[in-house]
C-alpha positions, 0 to 999 in steps of 0.5 A: 885430338880425340881422346883415343888418339891422345891416350894411343899415343901415350902407349905408342911412345912408350913402346917405341922406346921399348918399354911396356910400362908407363912411367909415373908422369906418363900414368898421370897424364894418362889418368888427367885426374886433376884437383880429384887426387893429389900426389902423397907427400908423407904417409897417408891413412887407410890405402887401398887399392884401385885400377883396371885390368884385362882379363883374358875372357872377360876383358876389362875390369875394373877393381878396388879394395883393401891393400898391401898387409890388409889383403893379406890379413883380410882377404881369406876371412872375408866373404864375396865382396867384401874384400874387393869390388869388381865390375866389368867396365862395359856394363858399370858406371861411376856411380854404380861402382861406387855404390858396390865399392861401399859393401867394401872392407876398403870403403868402411876405413877409407871414410872411418875418419871423414865425418863431414867430409865424407860426401867430398870422399865419394865425389873423388872417388867417384871421378876417379872410377870414372876416368879408370872406367872411361880409359878401359872402355877406349881401349877395349880389346873387344874393339877392332879398332883397339891397338894398345890394350892396358894389361894392369893399372893400379893405384894405391891410394890413401886419404889426407889429414884433411880427408883428400884423396892421395895417390901414393903409388902407381903402375901400368903395364900394357901390350899390343891387342890380339886379332879378333875372331871374325863374328860367327854369323848367328843367324845361321843357328837357325838352320841348326835348330829347325834345319829343312835339310840334314845330311849325316857323315859316318853312319855305318851300313852294317852295325849300330855306330855312333852315326846309325844311332844318330840316323835312327833317333832323327827317323824314329822323331819324325824327321822327314826321311826325303830331307835327309841324305847319307854321305856314304860312298859305296852304298845306296841307301840305309834305314830307307834313307838315301845314300850319295857319294860325297858333299860335292854329289848333294843335289843343293846346300843343307841346312846343317851337316851331322859329323858322327866320324873319327876326329882324323877324318874330320880335318878334311871333311871340314875343308871339303865342307867349306869349299864345296859350300855344302851346308849352312851348318855343321855339328862335330861330333868327334872329340880329339878337336882340340882337348888333347895334345896331339890334335892342338896344331891341326886343331889350330888349322881347322879352326884359321880356316873357319874362322876365314871362310866367315869373312867371306861372302855369306858367312860360310858354315857355323859348326858346333863342337867338336866333342859333342853330344849334339843337339835337341831341338823339339821345335826343329822336329830332330833329335841327334843326340847318341843316346837311345831312347832307351836309356834316355826317355824323352817323354814329354811334360809341359804343354808348353815348352819354354826353356833351352839348355846350353852345355860344354857336356853332353852328359850333364844334360843327359844326367839332369833331364834323365833325374828331373824329365820337369825340366824339359826344354825346348831345346838342348845343346852341347857345344863341346869345345866351341870350337865355332859357336860359343856360349855367347853365340848361342844365348844372343841367339835365344835372345832373338826368341821371345817364346825362350824364357829360361836358359840354363848354360852349363860352362867349362871356360870362354874363349878369349874375350866370351865371357865379356860377351855372355856377360853383355848377353846375359844384361840383354836377356835379363833386360828383355824379361828372361832368366839365365841360371848357369852353372861354372866350373872351376872352383878349384885347381883340380876342377880348372884341370879337368876342365882343359882335360875334357873340352880344351877349355881355360876355366879361368877364374872362378870367383871373378866369374861367378861376381861379374855373371851375377852383376850381369844378372846371371843366377849363378849356382853352387853345385850341380843340385843347385843348377837343377834347383833353379832351372826348374824353380825359374822354369816353374814360377817365371811368369809369377809377380816377385815383389819382395821378400817376406814369405809365409811358410806352413809346415805339418812337423815341427822339424820343417818349421825350423828347418825351413826357417834356417833356409832362409839365409843364402849367401849374403842375401835372406827370405824374411819371414812376413808379419801376419795382417790381423785379418789373416791371423783370424783367418787362420785361427777360423780354419784351426778351430773348424779343423779341431786343432786349436787346442794343439797350435797358435798361430804363427808364421812359421805355422806347424800346422801338425799331423792332424791337419787334412787335405782341406786344411793345408789348402784352406792356410795356403790360400790364407798366406797367399792373400795376405798383403804382406806375403810376398811368397809361399812355401807349403808342406804337403806332408804327405807321410800323415794319416789325415793326408790322401797321398797314397796311390792306392790305400786301404781305405777305400777312395782316401788316396790322391785320386780323391777330389778333395785331395791335394793332388786335385786341389792345389794344382788349379789353386797354384795356376790361379795365384799370382804369387810364388807358392812352392810345395814340398813333399819330403817322403820316400819313394812309396809317395813319388806318384803323388810328387810326379802327379802334382809336377806334371800339372805345373806345381812347382815341387821339391822333395826336401823343405830346406832344398825348396827354401833354399831355391826359393831364396836365391830365386827371389833374389835373382829376380830383385836383382834382375827388376832393378836392372830393368829400372836401371834400363828404363831410367 
């Protein structure tokens, strides 16, 4: 009998007895720990809790941490990961999870008295973790052949006087596995993003409604009118684009249909598109497709029909949305957002667009791009309610696109088991050298309720989601500003080498030097001020002498070269730091308001402005391009220096408008890059 059959039979027998729990004897048979775990016969020392449980979105996780009264006393006061270690069972192994558990208070309490027996305890813990992970993966709910799933299996462990691992209590609850959604044919996302033919439903012939705005945006972007069709009975042409009476009247199958109609009309249209095999992909613009009480039942029927179509030969059409803003695909040469360009210009900033932005909220993308056009993604996709295509589907697709190196994702919630699929897609992306930046909502109860009302999304446990996505390799951001900063820095520094966490910082003001130092530590990780080599110290001393600044300061890190330093001094100091072998990254403040800096677009001193060939605007971009280490610049100043900042950023200089944001973003980014390299190294071993 196979291990799968043995485990399944235990649950089948309990279910036949009318139970959804296992007895202590059945749990012992299930776990089969042997000599690694003995039953407690008296009071043990330093109890901990270990176990596995099923999450609606992330599937099976393993957890280990403090138990009982300790959890109530210490749990809320400890930093993330110190009370309980958590991991997806499909993305960890016993040894890796033991390493994670070593960072908790529970492990320190358990081994405090171990002494020479610490290794024996580690071995016993590793064996227990291995068995739990094995069972969880055997009965993983995402597997189609899994009939029974463990909802929760928890053990309370302690140590004996001889430092043996003891089992004090145990419990297990199980249930039948629910049928999984049919896999979406994600290859058709290529039709969605690079359509050779587009049909639009809901274009007004008289007024400027959403459908008409979408049509105008697509046409004004240069998409060939001959590849466009408007589905509108009674009209022959709108804005130079031909109209057809119905989906059935179209001459051939379309790559994409955009539905800009009311929700009540959408349900029957989805049926018609599926029955006539009218398109490879469909964009559902309307709201009211699952996020309101009234729409729940008809939306469930619609989703079931879409799912059934995926089981047919060819897979049926894929659906993006509903309740979505649409897509901007620069490689596909079309813009289906219903936001006119006069309200949101879409300038090309980057010569090579290498990023993608996916968001459940269209307005999130509108505000990010409006405030920070340097993000300039190749693709911007609103997936809204995820009635069909999910976050993991889109990420898995972009994992096949080598030219897309950084992917930002705004997430309100995951569909059932899509969290685990997404985490696996993140891990795959990281192994391929991509960077995934995530903003996950639902930190508070109010935020979770708002997510349900917006995109019908169940936000889930934020802390768990953050932990699991970070372990997968994602950069999980703290707030909207943090997301923008980390998406930007990930794009700017993607091809720079990250060899460590030692940095050098240069400022023209004392407060900046202090603020940079105060911003090195971010949530359990900290950059370190590099110890400069004697050669670099001499080099910097000579720069200060050359600029007659040596009487004002000494060489140190961070170095404050004060407002008397000119553009050349800033450049030479930055180069000296970057060329020091002890320095892994540089933060350089440009001090634009200093009277010695050519930071103005137009100065009362003729030629003393950003157009001068010796200004930082004209010298820093080449230096930054040629340096293989990360260089992050700061222009902490007001609107008077916006032109200076814009010109630097337009030329690829990674620049922030405050020193603490620059240093904090660099710290988070370096941590993520080092973590990603550790994941890739483990995959290679």
